[in-house]
A tleap script that builds the chain and sets N, CA, C and O, in Angstrom:
source leaprc.protein.ff14SB
mol = sequence {
  NPRO ASP ARG THR THR ARG HIE ASP VAL GLU
  GLN VAL ASP VAL VAL LEU GLY ALA ASP VAL
  VAL TYR SER PRO GLY ALA VAL SER ASP LEU
  PHE CYS ALA VAL ASP ALA LEU LEU ARG PRO
  THR PRO SER ALA LEU PHE LEU LEU ALA TYR
  ILE PRO ARG TRP PRO SER VAL ASP GLU ALA
  LEU MET ASP ALA ALA ALA ARG HIE GLY PHE
  ASN LEU ASN GLN VAL LEU PRO ALA SER PHE
  LEU PRO ALA ASP LEU ASP THR ASP THR TRP
  LEU PRO VAL GLY ALA ALA LEU TYR ILE ILE
  THR ARG ARG ASN GLY HIE SER CGLU
}
set mol.1.N position { 0.796 -1.288 0.008 }
set mol.1.CA position { -0.007 0.078 0.045 }
set mol.1.C position { 0.899 1.142 0.152 }
set mol.1.O position { 2.031 1.027 0.621 }
set mol.2.N position { 0.391 2.211 -0.296 }
set mol.2.CA position { 0.904 3.516 -0.666 }
set mol.2.C position { 1.131 4.218 0.831 }
set mol.2.O position { 0.217 4.486 1.611 }
set mol.3.N position { 2.169 4.393 0.998 }
set mol.3.CA position { 1.892 5.596 2.483 }
set mol.3.C position { 0.774 6.670 2.654 }
set mol.3.O position { -0.140 6.828 3.464 }
set mol.4.N position { 1.191 7.294 1.637 }
set mol.4.CA position { 0.255 8.193 1.680 }
set mol.4.C position { -1.048 8.109 1.460 }
set mol.4.O position { -1.741 9.118 1.332 }
set mol.5.N position { -1.501 6.953 1.397 }
set mol.5.CA position { -3.035 6.562 1.815 }
set mol.5.C position { -3.396 5.596 3.003 }
set mol.5.O position { -4.473 5.004 3.075 }
set mol.6.N position { -2.426 5.502 3.885 }
set mol.6.CA position { -2.330 4.747 4.972 }
set mol.6.C position { -3.501 4.763 5.882 }
set mol.6.O position { -4.125 3.771 6.258 }
set mol.7.N position { -3.762 6.171 6.237 }
set mol.7.CA position { -5.075 7.256 6.921 }
set mol.7.C position { -6.690 7.165 6.331 }
set mol.7.O position { -7.745 7.340 6.939 }
set mol.8.N position { -6.501 6.906 5.256 }
set mol.8.CA position { -7.666 6.329 4.435 }
set mol.8.C position { -8.403 4.962 4.640 }
set mol.8.O position { -9.601 4.719 4.499 }
set mol.9.N position { -7.389 4.140 5.006 }
set mol.9.CA position { -7.946 2.719 5.541 }
set mol.9.C position { -8.626 2.755 7.235 }
set mol.9.O position { -8.200 3.324 8.240 }
set mol.10.N position { -9.785 1.932 7.032 }
set mol.10.CA position { -10.322 1.730 7.919 }
set mol.10.C position { -9.498 1.053 8.883 }
set mol.10.O position { -9.709 -0.153 8.752 }
set mol.11.N position { -8.620 1.280 9.830 }
set mol.11.CA position { -8.269 -0.647 10.720 }
set mol.11.C position { -8.794 -1.133 11.198 }
set mol.11.O position { -9.897 -0.607 11.352 }
set mol.12.N position { -8.657 -2.182 11.718 }
set mol.12.CA position { -8.857 -3.318 12.701 }
set mol.12.C position { -7.729 -3.888 13.769 }
set mol.12.O position { -6.523 -3.672 13.888 }
set mol.13.N position { -8.464 -4.534 14.334 }
set mol.13.CA position { -7.801 -5.479 15.395 }
set mol.13.C position { -7.359 -6.859 15.357 }
set mol.13.O position { -6.590 -7.555 16.018 }
set mol.14.N position { -8.226 -7.033 14.204 }
set mol.14.CA position { -7.467 -8.570 13.790 }
set mol.14.C position { -7.442 -8.825 11.908 }
set mol.14.O position { -8.448 -8.674 11.215 }
set mol.15.N position { -6.485 -9.107 11.528 }
set mol.15.CA position { -6.480 -9.459 10.217 }
set mol.15.C position { -5.975 -11.308 10.054 }
set mol.15.O position { -5.169 -11.982 10.696 }
set mol.16.N position { -6.920 -11.648 8.853 }
set mol.16.CA position { -6.695 -13.268 9.271 }
set mol.16.C position { -6.303 -13.569 7.757 }
set mol.16.O position { -6.856 -12.899 6.886 }
set mol.17.N position { -5.617 -14.289 7.493 }
set mol.17.CA position { -4.786 -15.051 5.983 }
set mol.17.C position { -4.435 -16.538 6.433 }
set mol.17.O position { -3.968 -17.165 7.385 }
set mol.18.N position { -4.992 -16.722 5.055 }
set mol.18.CA position { -4.512 -18.288 5.064 }
set mol.18.C position { -4.192 -18.654 3.501 }
set mol.18.O position { -4.933 -18.353 2.565 }
set mol.19.N position { -2.984 -19.341 3.393 }
set mol.19.CA position { -2.395 -19.611 1.711 }
set mol.19.C position { -2.766 -18.452 1.078 }
set mol.19.O position { -3.535 -18.052 0.202 }
set mol.20.N position { -1.630 -17.919 2.126 }
set mol.20.CA position { -1.823 -16.066 0.990 }
set mol.20.C position { -0.215 -15.868 0.687 }
set mol.20.O position { 0.228 -14.981 -0.043 }
set mol.21.N position { 0.797 -17.118 1.564 }
set mol.21.CA position { 1.994 -16.765 0.961 }
set mol.21.C position { 2.900 -17.515 0.231 }
set mol.21.O position { 3.399 -18.521 0.735 }
set mol.22.N position { 3.228 -17.094 -1.092 }
set mol.22.CA position { 3.513 -17.983 -2.465 }
set mol.22.C position { 5.116 -17.481 -2.700 }
set mol.22.O position { 6.035 -18.300 -2.720 }
set mol.23.N position { 5.294 -16.267 -2.847 }
set mol.23.CA position { 6.882 -16.032 -3.376 }
set mol.23.C position { 7.330 -15.154 -2.415 }
set mol.23.O position { 6.659 -14.419 -1.690 }
set mol.24.N position { 8.700 -15.314 -2.482 }
set mol.24.CA position { 9.402 -13.916 -1.813 }
set mol.24.C position { 9.366 -12.890 -1.650 }
set mol.24.O position { 9.399 -12.099 -0.707 }
set mol.25.N position { 9.286 -12.894 -2.743 }
set mol.25.CA position { 8.956 -10.956 -3.260 }
set mol.25.C position { 7.931 -10.383 -2.777 }
set mol.25.O position { 7.874 -9.179 -2.529 }
set mol.26.N position { 7.003 -11.220 -2.597 }
set mol.26.CA position { 5.474 -10.819 -2.142 }
set mol.26.C position { 5.042 -10.519 -0.765 }
set mol.26.O position { 3.993 -10.040 -0.334 }
set mol.27.N position { 6.439 -11.042 -0.015 }
set mol.27.CA position { 6.430 -11.348 1.643 }
set mol.27.C position { 6.512 -10.060 2.168 }
set mol.27.O position { 6.055 -10.089 3.310 }
set mol.28.N position { 6.832 -9.103 1.901 }
set mol.28.CA position { 7.617 -7.538 2.417 }
set mol.28.C position { 5.758 -7.218 2.021 }
set mol.28.O position { 5.025 -6.845 2.937 }
set mol.29.N position { 5.267 -7.397 0.776 }
set mol.29.CA position { 4.329 -6.077 0.612 }
set mol.29.C position { 2.906 -6.554 1.478 }
set mol.29.O position { 1.993 -5.820 1.856 }
set mol.30.N position { 3.048 -8.021 1.650 }
set mol.30.CA position { 1.677 -8.579 2.346 }
set mol.30.C position { 2.143 -7.680 4.091 }
set mol.30.O position { 1.225 -7.209 4.762 }
set mol.31.N position { 3.301 -7.600 4.478 }
set mol.31.CA position { 3.453 -7.126 5.947 }
set mol.31.C position { 3.345 -5.340 5.495 }
set mol.31.O position { 3.023 -4.635 6.451 }
set mol.32.N position { 3.485 -4.894 4.701 }
set mol.32.CA position { 2.954 -3.331 4.397 }
set mol.32.C position { 1.516 -3.565 4.866 }
set mol.32.O position { 1.090 -3.077 5.913 }
set mol.33.N position { 0.849 -4.264 4.120 }
set mol.33.CA position { -0.884 -4.447 3.784 }
set mol.33.C position { -1.454 -4.654 5.466 }
set mol.33.O position { -2.279 -4.017 6.122 }
set mol.34.N position { -0.732 -5.657 5.741 }
set mol.34.CA position { -0.901 -6.003 7.501 }
set mol.34.C position { -0.804 -4.713 8.264 }
set mol.34.O position { -1.768 -4.301 8.908 }
set mol.35.N position { 0.314 -4.077 8.209 }
set mol.35.CA position { 0.962 -2.965 9.277 }
set mol.35.C position { -0.239 -1.563 8.723 }
set mol.35.O position { -0.636 -0.870 9.661 }
set mol.36.N position { -0.590 -1.311 7.796 }
set mol.36.CA position { -1.937 -0.457 7.513 }
set mol.36.C position { -2.977 -0.471 7.450 }
set mol.36.O position { -3.739 0.484 7.296 }
set mol.37.N position { -3.356 -2.261 7.626 }
set mol.37.CA position { -4.701 -2.534 8.393 }
set mol.37.C position { -4.985 -2.631 9.748 }
set mol.37.O position { -6.034 -2.414 10.355 }
set mol.38.N position { -3.504 -3.117 10.264 }
set mol.38.CA position { -4.148 -3.086 11.657 }
set mol.38.C position { -3.995 -1.896 12.573 }
set mol.38.O position { -3.047 -1.163 12.292 }
set mol.39.N position { -4.867 -1.495 13.795 }
set mol.39.CA position { -4.413 -1.029 14.468 }
set mol.39.C position { -3.258 -0.630 15.270 }
set mol.39.O position { -2.383 -1.495 15.238 }
set mol.40.N position { -2.949 0.443 16.014 }
set mol.40.CA position { -1.647 0.320 16.684 }
set mol.40.C position { -1.854 0.444 18.087 }
set mol.40.O position { -1.939 1.402 18.855 }
set mol.41.N position { -1.923 -1.061 18.231 }
set mol.41.CA position { -2.595 -1.293 19.640 }
set mol.41.C position { -1.699 -2.671 19.848 }
set mol.41.O position { -1.301 -3.539 19.071 }
set mol.42.N position { -1.584 -2.463 21.181 }
set mol.42.CA position { -0.640 -3.751 21.687 }
set mol.42.C position { -1.564 -5.155 21.380 }
set mol.42.O position { -1.043 -6.259 21.534 }
set mol.43.N position { -2.798 -5.035 20.990 }
set mol.43.CA position { -3.611 -6.306 21.203 }
set mol.43.C position { -3.853 -6.725 19.767 }
set mol.43.O position { -4.111 -7.902 19.513 }
set mol.44.N position { -3.775 -5.756 18.776 }
set mol.44.CA position { -4.028 -6.088 17.355 }
set mol.44.C position { -3.005 -7.283 16.919 }
set mol.44.O position { -1.870 -7.416 17.379 }
set mol.45.N position { -3.562 -8.053 16.033 }
set mol.45.CA position { -2.765 -9.195 15.830 }
set mol.45.C position { -3.400 -9.965 14.055 }
set mol.45.O position { -4.564 -10.155 13.704 }
set mol.46.N position { -2.474 -10.163 13.503 }
set mol.46.CA position { -2.368 -11.077 12.467 }
set mol.46.C position { -2.253 -12.492 12.968 }
set mol.46.O position { -1.343 -13.017 13.610 }
set mol.47.N position { -3.664 -13.107 12.414 }
set mol.47.CA position { -3.629 -14.531 11.991 }
set mol.47.C position { -3.402 -14.929 11.110 }
set mol.47.O position { -4.211 -14.750 10.200 }
set mol.48.N position { -2.189 -15.693 10.848 }
set mol.48.CA position { -1.923 -16.436 9.590 }
set mol.48.C position { -1.531 -18.190 9.797 }
set mol.48.O position { -0.647 -18.733 10.459 }
set mol.49.N position { -2.544 -18.715 8.972 }
set mol.49.CA position { -2.440 -20.184 8.709 }
set mol.49.C position { -1.413 -20.284 7.795 }
set mol.49.O position { -1.512 -19.539 6.821 }
set mol.50.N position { -0.298 -21.127 7.861 }
set mol.50.CA position { 0.524 -21.315 6.806 }
set mol.50.C position { 0.532 -22.658 6.900 }
set mol.50.O position { -0.072 -23.380 7.693 }
set mol.51.N position { 1.500 -23.016 5.748 }
set mol.51.CA position { 1.880 -24.632 5.202 }
set mol.51.C position { 2.865 -23.882 4.654 }
set mol.51.O position { 2.744 -22.887 3.940 }
set mol.52.N position { 4.320 -24.682 5.214 }
set mol.52.CA position { 5.892 -24.391 4.500 }
set mol.52.C position { 6.052 -25.100 3.447 }
set mol.52.O position { 6.102 -26.321 3.600 }
set mol.53.N position { 6.170 -24.554 2.145 }
set mol.53.CA position { 6.373 -25.459 1.111 }
set mol.53.C position { 7.801 -25.240 0.589 }
set mol.53.O position { 8.449 -26.246 0.301 }
set mol.54.N position { 8.462 -23.800 0.407 }
set mol.54.CA position { 9.561 -23.691 -0.383 }
set mol.54.C position { 10.239 -23.084 0.877 }
set mol.54.O position { 9.570 -22.348 1.602 }
set mol.55.N position { 11.601 -23.373 1.184 }
set mol.55.CA position { 12.151 -22.788 2.307 }
set mol.55.C position { 12.789 -21.153 1.686 }
set mol.55.O position { 13.250 -20.322 2.468 }
set mol.56.N position { 12.725 -20.978 0.571 }
set mol.56.CA position { 12.872 -19.078 -0.085 }
set mol.56.C position { 12.042 -18.448 0.682 }
set mol.56.O position { 12.284 -17.549 1.487 }
set mol.57.N position { 10.502 -19.216 0.264 }
set mol.57.CA position { 9.418 -18.112 1.287 }
set mol.57.C position { 9.516 -18.451 2.576 }
set mol.57.O position { 9.028 -17.452 3.104 }
set mol.58.N position { 9.778 -19.089 3.345 }
set mol.58.CA position { 9.719 -19.630 4.760 }
set mol.58.C position { 10.560 -18.765 5.076 }
set mol.58.O position { 10.202 -17.945 5.922 }
set mol.59.N position { 11.885 -18.667 4.530 }
set mol.59.CA position { 12.714 -17.468 5.068 }
set mol.59.C position { 12.648 -16.121 5.392 }
set mol.59.O position { 13.066 -15.517 6.380 }
set mol.60.N position { 11.514 -15.405 3.498 }
set mol.60.CA position { 11.469 -14.098 3.407 }
set mol.60.C position { 10.806 -14.643 4.305 }
set mol.60.O position { 11.568 -15.373 4.940 }
set mol.61.N position { 9.673 -14.685 4.746 }
set mol.61.CA position { 8.547 -14.726 5.668 }
set mol.61.C position { 8.941 -14.575 7.278 }
set mol.61.O position { 8.167 -13.941 7.995 }
set mol.62.N position { 10.106 -15.141 7.825 }
set mol.62.CA position { 10.649 -14.509 8.574 }
set mol.62.C position { 11.395 -13.088 8.675 }
set mol.62.O position { 11.079 -12.125 9.373 }
set mol.63.N position { 12.559 -13.234 7.712 }
set mol.63.CA position { 12.749 -11.981 7.277 }
set mol.63.C position { 12.006 -10.322 7.956 }
set mol.63.O position { 12.303 -9.415 8.734 }
set mol.64.N position { 10.683 -10.822 6.855 }
set mol.64.CA position { 10.400 -9.816 6.240 }
set mol.64.C position { 8.992 -9.539 7.751 }
set mol.64.O position { 8.400 -8.461 7.794 }
set mol.65.N position { 8.717 -10.545 8.699 }
set mol.65.CA position { 8.139 -10.102 9.349 }
set mol.65.C position { 8.752 -9.118 10.681 }
set mol.65.O position { 8.163 -8.367 11.459 }
set mol.66.N position { 10.455 -9.567 10.523 }
set mol.66.CA position { 11.207 -8.752 11.782 }
set mol.66.C position { 11.515 -7.529 11.126 }
set mol.66.O position { 11.675 -6.623 11.943 }
set mol.67.N position { 11.689 -7.097 9.656 }
set mol.67.CA position { 11.894 -6.004 9.135 }
set mol.67.C position { 10.821 -4.906 9.277 }
set mol.67.O position { 10.983 -3.697 9.445 }
set mol.68.N position { 9.613 -5.669 9.160 }
set mol.68.CA position { 8.209 -4.744 9.406 }
set mol.68.C position { 7.962 -5.062 10.725 }
set mol.68.O position { 6.850 -5.495 11.027 }
set mol.69.N position { 8.899 -4.904 11.631 }
set mol.69.CA position { 8.594 -5.151 13.065 }
set mol.69.C position { 7.628 -5.842 13.857 }
set mol.69.O position { 6.990 -5.283 14.749 }
set mol.70.N position { 7.507 -7.039 13.554 }
set mol.70.CA position { 6.629 -7.805 13.728 }
set mol.70.C position { 7.118 -9.206 14.646 }
set mol.70.O position { 8.277 -9.529 14.385 }
set mol.71.N position { 6.461 -10.050 15.628 }
set mol.71.CA position { 6.858 -11.038 16.527 }
set mol.71.C position { 6.325 -12.082 15.797 }
set mol.71.O position { 5.285 -11.702 15.259 }
set mol.72.N position { 6.607 -13.332 15.524 }
set mol.72.CA position { 5.684 -14.607 15.222 }
set mol.72.C position { 5.970 -15.019 16.142 }
set mol.72.O position { 7.045 -14.814 16.706 }
set mol.73.N position { 4.443 -16.194 16.799 }
set mol.73.CA position { 4.796 -17.119 17.838 }
set mol.73.C position { 3.942 -18.344 16.845 }
set mol.73.O position { 2.858 -18.129 16.301 }
set mol.74.N position { 4.535 -19.347 16.785 }
set mol.74.CA position { 3.835 -20.355 15.860 }
set mol.74.C position { 3.097 -21.057 16.721 }
set mol.74.O position { 3.406 -21.094 17.912 }
set mol.75.N position { 1.808 -21.839 16.133 }
set mol.75.CA position { 1.160 -22.760 17.418 }
set mol.75.C position { 0.933 -23.495 16.614 }
set mol.75.O position { 0.408 -23.177 15.547 }
set mol.76.N position { 1.284 -24.700 16.938 }
set mol.76.CA position { 0.957 -26.041 15.981 }
set mol.76.C position { -0.529 -26.551 16.274 }
set mol.76.O position { -1.138 -26.182 17.278 }
set mol.77.N position { -1.078 -27.433 15.322 }
set mol.77.CA position { -2.477 -27.295 15.178 }
set mol.77.C position { -2.634 -28.242 16.479 }
set mol.77.O position { -3.378 -27.929 17.408 }
set mol.78.N position { -1.874 -29.418 16.464 }
set mol.78.CA position { -2.232 -30.543 18.249 }
set mol.78.C position { -2.488 -29.456 19.312 }
set mol.78.O position { -3.478 -29.559 20.036 }
set mol.79.N position { -1.734 -28.536 19.422 }
set mol.79.CA position { -1.947 -27.732 20.434 }
set mol.79.C position { -3.399 -27.329 20.663 }
set mol.79.O position { -3.735 -27.680 21.794 }
set mol.80.N position { -4.432 -26.689 19.971 }
set mol.80.CA position { -5.724 -26.623 20.250 }
set mol.80.C position { -6.689 -26.969 19.030 }
set mol.80.O position { -7.670 -26.311 18.686 }
set mol.81.N position { -6.122 -28.342 18.347 }
set mol.81.CA position { -7.275 -29.465 17.865 }
set mol.81.C position { -7.644 -30.563 18.895 }
set mol.81.O position { -6.745 -30.913 19.659 }
set mol.82.N position { -8.832 -31.134 19.005 }
set mol.82.CA position { -9.194 -32.080 19.768 }
set mol.82.C position { -8.079 -33.412 19.908 }
set mol.82.O position { -7.471 -33.704 18.878 }
set mol.83.N position { -7.831 -34.136 21.032 }
set mol.83.CA position { -6.910 -34.850 21.059 }
set mol.83.C position { -6.782 -36.139 20.303 }
set mol.83.O position { -5.767 -36.816 20.140 }
set mol.84.N position { -7.959 -36.345 19.885 }
set mol.84.CA position { -8.604 -37.670 19.027 }
set mol.84.C position { -8.470 -37.314 17.748 }
set mol.84.O position { -8.578 -38.153 16.853 }
set mol.85.N position { -8.143 -35.629 17.427 }
set mol.85.CA position { -7.922 -36.146 15.996 }
set mol.85.C position { -6.565 -36.042 15.401 }
set mol.85.O position { -5.647 -35.264 15.659 }
set mol.86.N position { -6.675 -37.217 14.361 }
set mol.86.CA position { -5.608 -37.288 13.608 }
set mol.86.C position { -5.268 -36.902 12.674 }
set mol.86.O position { -5.386 -37.383 11.547 }
set mol.87.N position { -4.436 -35.271 13.262 }
set mol.87.CA position { -4.331 -34.243 12.015 }
set mol.87.C position { -3.360 -34.839 11.122 }
set mol.87.O position { -3.463 -34.575 9.924 }
set mol.88.N position { -2.184 -35.806 11.627 }
set mol.88.CA position { -1.085 -36.454 10.153 }
set mol.88.C position { -1.549 -36.673 9.277 }
set mol.88.O position { -0.881 -36.453 8.266 }
set mol.89.N position { -3.343 -37.385 9.042 }
set mol.89.CA position { -3.968 -37.877 7.906 }
set mol.89.C position { -4.331 -36.804 6.943 }
set mol.89.O position { -4.287 -36.926 5.718 }
set mol.90.N position { -4.825 -35.350 7.842 }
set mol.90.CA position { -5.403 -34.484 6.860 }
set mol.90.C position { -4.682 -33.100 6.880 }
set mol.90.O position { -4.928 -32.133 6.158 }
set mol.91.N position { -3.807 -33.201 7.790 }
set mol.91.CA position { -2.700 -31.388 7.632 }
set mol.91.C position { -1.465 -31.713 7.030 }
set mol.91.O position { -0.759 -32.655 7.387 }
set mol.92.N position { -1.202 -30.900 6.084 }
set mol.92.CA position { 0.141 -31.128 5.450 }
set mol.92.C position { 1.245 -31.102 6.553 }
set mol.92.O position { 1.140 -30.610 7.676 }
set mol.93.N position { 2.124 -31.613 6.108 }
set mol.93.CA position { 3.153 -31.661 7.420 }
set mol.93.C position { 3.828 -29.900 7.594 }
set mol.93.O position { 4.093 -29.301 6.552 }
set mol.94.N position { 4.014 -29.331 8.698 }
set mol.94.CA position { 4.593 -28.438 9.063 }
set mol.94.C position { 3.603 -27.510 9.225 }
set mol.94.O position { 3.962 -26.334 9.285 }
set mol.95.N position { 1.863 -27.893 9.352 }
set mol.95.CA position { 0.811 -26.743 8.913 }
set mol.95.C position { 0.532 -26.052 10.379 }
set mol.95.O position { 0.118 -26.600 11.400 }
set mol.96.N position { 0.780 -25.096 10.228 }
set mol.96.CA position { 0.654 -23.958 11.869 }
set mol.96.C position { -0.179 -23.033 11.682 }
set mol.96.O position { -0.729 -22.856 10.595 }
set mol.97.N position { -0.389 -22.307 12.737 }
set mol.97.CA position { -0.790 -20.808 12.740 }
set mol.97.C position { -0.057 -20.190 13.814 }
set mol.97.O position { 0.318 -20.520 14.940 }
set mol.98.N position { 0.032 -18.946 12.901 }
set mol.98.CA position { 0.818 -18.091 13.491 }
set mol.98.C position { 0.457 -17.013 14.501 }
set mol.98.O position { -0.270 -16.280 13.831 }
set mol.99.N position { 0.533 -16.497 15.685 }
set mol.99.CA position { 0.028 -15.140 15.628 }
set mol.99.C position { 1.265 -14.248 15.559 }
set mol.99.O position { 2.369 -14.579 15.989 }
set mol.100.N position { 0.976 -13.101 14.984 }
set mol.100.CA position { 1.687 -12.167 14.389 }
set mol.100.C position { 1.077 -11.170 15.441 }
set mol.100.O position { -0.112 -11.146 15.760 }
set mol.101.N position { 2.081 -10.338 15.943 }
set mol.101.CA position { 1.922 -9.285 16.580 }
set mol.101.C position { 2.901 -8.099 16.416 }
set mol.101.O position { 3.838 -8.484 15.717 }
set mol.102.N position { 3.042 -6.884 16.763 }
set mol.102.CA position { 3.639 -5.745 16.271 }
set mol.102.C position { 4.932 -5.671 17.759 }
set mol.102.O position { 4.744 -5.608 18.973 }
set mol.103.N position { 5.898 -5.707 17.129 }
set mol.103.CA position { 6.748 -5.573 18.676 }
set mol.103.C position { 6.738 -4.652 19.518 }
set mol.103.O position { 6.192 -3.659 19.037 }
set mol.104.N position { 7.154 -4.469 20.774 }
set mol.104.CA position { 6.460 -3.498 21.686 }
set mol.104.C position { 7.013 -1.978 21.151 }
set mol.104.O position { 8.181 -1.628 20.983 }
set mol.105.N position { 5.560 -1.077 20.911 }
set mol.105.CA position { 6.025 -0.028 20.114 }
set mol.105.C position { 6.268 0.353 19.040 }
set mol.105.O position { 6.512 1.517 18.720 }
set mol.106.N position { 6.217 -0.918 18.112 }
set mol.106.CA position { 6.581 -0.582 16.848 }
set mol.106.C position { 5.170 -0.237 15.468 }
set mol.106.O position { 4.458 -1.217 15.246 }
set mol.107.N position { 4.964 0.584 14.949 }
set mol.107.CA position { 3.659 0.594 14.223 }
set mol.107.C position { 4.744 1.386 13.271 }
set mol.107.O position { 5.442 2.208 13.866 }
set mol.108.N position { 4.950 1.236 11.935 }
set mol.108.CA position { 5.338 1.907 10.352 }
set mol.108.C position { 4.425 3.348 9.938 }
set mol.108.O position { 4.610 3.906 8.857 }
savepdb mol mol.pdb
quit
């Protein structure tokens, strides 16, 4: 997003994303958009359902998050899905939920 129009966007407390990261070159733009959409409050968060597919994209995700002032907290599905659910049969290897928040006091 163009930084000059950032204040024209209605900001929210939560941004949801699932299956939105495929290219290392697009990850920085994703975090620019998230930064523009999230309210600058400690409770604002970006929930990202993520499946690692390519190491270059995984690395770009981690790097872009850090560069844009975000912390990533990986939550494995087994920690919130029912214990009797066999996640190995229907979830891809490495599937995770990332709870992404701004580092303290950071807003671009």
